[in-house]
N, C-alpha and C positions, 0 to 999 in steps of 0.2 A: 672299278673301285675295289679295293682290297677288303679281305674279310675283317681286318682290324678296323678299317674305317667304318664298315657296316656295324660292327659291335659298338663303336663309339656313338654312332647315331642312335642305335637302339637303347643305349644306356643314358642318353641325354635326358636330364630331368629339369623340369621347369621350376623355378623358384617363384611360387605363387605369391608370396608375401612381397617380394621385390617388384614383381609386375604390378601388383595392386597399388603399391606406393607410387608407381609411375603413371597410374591411371588406366591400366589394362587388366582385363580378366580373361581367363580361359573358359570359353563357353561350350566347347565340344572337342572331340577328337574323332577324326575320320579314319577309317580303315580302308586302304587300297582304293580310294576314290580318285586320286590324282596322280598324274605322272610328272608333276613339277619338281619333285625332289626325291631323293633316295629314302628308303626306310619303309616300314610297313604301316605307319600311321602318321597323321598330321594333326597338330593342335590348331584349333580355331580360336583366335584371340580377337577381342573387341576392345574398343575405347570405352572407358567408363567415365562419364562426365559428372555424375551425381551419385551420392550414397555409396561411396567406395567401401565404407566400413560395414555396410550390411549387404553388399552386392551378392555374395554367395548364399547368405541366409535367405535373402529375398528370392533368388533364383531357384533354390531348392524347394522353397515353399510353393512357388508356382508349379514346379514339376510334379511334386508328390503330396503337397498339402501339409507336410510335416515341418515343424520348426526345429532348428538346430541351434545350439549355443555357439556364439562367436568363436570361442576357443576350440571347438571341435569341428567346425564346418569345413575347414580346408582339408583336414584329413579325410573326412567323409567324401568330399568332392574328388580328391585324388583317387580314392578307392573306387568311386563310381566310374571315373575315366578309365582306370585300369580294367575294371569289370567290363566296360563297353568294348575295349580292345579284345579281351578274352572271348566275349560272346561273339564278336565279329569274326574272330579267327575260327571259332568252332563252326559258325554258320557260313563262313567264307563269303560274307557280305557285310556291309555296314548296317548296323542297327541304329535306331534313333536314340538320342541321349535320354529321352523320356522313358523309353522302354528299358534301357539299361539301368536307369535310376530306380525305377519301380522293381525291376528284377533283383537288383542289388539289395534293396531294402526289404524285400520279401524273403530273401535267403537267410 
């Protein structure tokens, strides 16, 4: 694989809004866990059958007990996923999404 292709994979960004409208949500990102595809991390996506409008608000409330406004929750979640990848790179292992969430909110 060329360096240009690797850069395109690393620059790939998920459109959380579009996925949510289709009934899917990003629930995690894994760092170096799988050899199934190229790149340093993999998004974990799940089907959301109910409560699409509050999915991320409810999920973050479960992880950290904090409530976020609907208009800010996607930005917070994207930042948490980015933070998890950064933490995982520093530690050279995958950290749990809950640990990354709590660490991000404490910082």
